[in-house]
C-alpha positions in Angstrom: 99.6 138.3 62.5 98.0 135.3 60.7 100.8 132.8 61.5 100.5 133.8 65.2 96.8 133.2 65.1 97.2 129.8 63.4 99.9 128.8 66.0 97.7 130.0 68.8 94.7 128.0 67.5 96.8 124.9 67.0 98.2 125.1 70.5 94.8 125.6 72.1 93.4 122.7 69.9 96.2 120.3 70.9 96.1 121.2 74.6 92.4 120.9 74.6 92.5 117.4 73.2 95.4 116.1 75.2 94.2 113.3 77.5 94.1 114.4 81.1 95.9 112.2 83.6 94.3 110.7 86.7 90.7 110.6 85.6 88.6 109.2 88.4 85.3 107.3 88.3 82.9 106.7 91.1 80.6 103.7 91.2 77.0 103.8 92.6 78.4 102.3 95.8 80.7 105.3 96.3 83.9 103.3 95.5 86.3 105.3 93.3 89.0 104.2 90.9 91.4 105.8 88.4 91.0 105.1 84.7 93.1 105.8 81.7 96.5 107.3 81.7 97.7 108.1 85.2 101.0 109.1 86.8 102.6 108.9 90.2 100.8 112.0 91.4 97.5 110.2 90.9 98.7 107.2 92.9 99.9 109.6 95.6 96.5 111.3 95.9 93.7 110.2 98.2 92.4 107.5 98.5 95.1 105.6 96.5 97.9 107.0 98.6 96.9 104.8 101.5 97.9 101.6 99.8 100.5 103.1 97.4 102.6 104.9 99.9 102.4 102.3 102.6 103.2 99.5 100.1 106.2 101.5 98.7 107.5 102.3 102.2 107.1 98.7 103.5 108.9 96.9 100.6 112.5 96.1 101.2 114.2 96.1 97.9 117.2 93.9 97.0 119.6 96.8 96.8 122.5 94.8 95.3 120.4 93.4 92.5 118.7 96.8 91.8 122.1 98.4 91.4 123.0 95.8 88.7 119.6 96.6 87.0 120.3 100.3 86.7 122.2 100.4 83.4 120.4 97.8 81.4 117.0 98.9 82.6 117.6 102.4 81.3 117.3 101.0 77.7 113.7 100.0 78.3 110.3 101.7 78.0 107.8 100.2 80.5 104.1 100.0 80.0 102.3 99.3 83.2 98.6 98.3 83.2 96.9 98.2 86.6 93.6 98.4 88.4 93.5 100.8 91.3 90.7 98.5 92.5 92.8 95.3 92.2 94.6 93.7 95.2 97.5 92.4 93.1 98.0 95.9 91.6 97.9 97.4 95.1 100.6 94.9 96.2 102.9 95.0 93.2 102.8 98.5 91.8 104.2 100.3 94.9 107.0 97.7 94.9 107.7 98.2 91.2 107.8 102.0 91.6 110.2 101.7 94.5 112.5 99.5 92.5 112.4 101.8 89.5 113.2 104.8 91.6 116.1 103.0 93.3 117.4 102.0 89.9 117.3 105.6 88.7 114.9 104.6 85.9 113.9 107.5 83.7 110.3 107.8 84.8 109.4 109.5 81.5 109.9 106.0 80.1 107.1 104.6 82.3 103.6 104.7 80.9 100.9 103.9 83.5 97.4 103.0 82.4 94.6 102.3 84.9 92.0 99.9 83.6 88.2 99.9 84.2 86.5 97.5 86.7 83.0 98.0 85.4 81.6 94.8 83.8 80.8 96.4 80.4 84.3 98.0 80.2 86.3 95.4 82.2 90.1 95.8 81.8 89.7 98.5 79.2 90.9 102.1 79.2 88.9 105.0 77.7 91.6 105.6 75.0 92.4 102.0 74.3 96.1 101.8 75.2 95.5 98.1 76.1 94.2 97.2 72.6 96.2 94.4 70.9 98.3 93.8 74.0 96.3 90.9 75.4 96.0 92.3 78.9 94.4 89.3 80.8 95.5 90.0 84.4 96.6 93.1 86.2 99.1 94.3 86.9 100.8 93.6 83.6 104.2 95.2 83.3 105.4 95.2 79.6 109.1 95.8 78.9 109.7 97.4 75.5 113.0 97.9 73.8 113.4 99.5 70.4 109.6 99.8 70.2 109.0 96.1 70.6 107.8 94.0 73.6 110.7 91.9 74.9 108.7 90.4 77.8 106.2 91.0 80.6 105.5 90.3 84.2 101.8 89.3 84.6 99.9 89.7 87.9 102.8 88.7 90.2 106.5 87.9 89.8 107.7 84.3 89.5 110.6 84.9 92.0 110.6 88.5 93.0 110.1 91.7 91.0 113.9 92.4 91.1 114.7 88.8 90.0 112.1 88.8 87.3 113.2 92.2 85.9 116.8 90.9 85.9 115.8 87.9 83.9 114.1 90.2 81.4 116.7 92.9 81.1 119.7 90.5 81.0 117.7 88.6 78.3 117.7 85.3 80.1 114.8 82.8 79.6 111.8 84.1 81.4 108.2 82.9 81.2 105.6 85.0 83.0 102.5 83.8 84.7 99.7 83.2 82.2 102.3 83.1 79.4 100.1 81.1 77.1 97.6 83.9 77.1 99.8 86.5 75.5 
């Protein structure tokens, strides 16, 4: 009976301390934004679904290029830092998600972190996932392979998301916007 009790206590402790996804903050002016670890369900909930779903639907992907990305992209883990309050994130994140879905990217290899917009916590998350990663602009899409950053797309792509991702996963020279800052 004691091992059962210990396991039960450990499980309840671990589940009680697991960070919840899609935490929302509301400012004094009534504006809401997501903060910390989020997932696609959070982006599909109100009020975020308005820009997320319409942006995803409206974007015409380069299907031929996305097909070529499918195999090499599956070797990557992607860390996406965004602001649900940020115009660039509202434009690029739905496009990125549509590309990843079309490329059959394993979505469990996508970590999404929403950063704070409040002055005293600007571009930080409650659990510090951004620490040491020099997140200057959002969105920042970090491509990881073998546990190491290979490259990133910062704020907006140079050519297009598909072209920029291709440069990264095919290991061609690629310099993101604001490259000197990371």
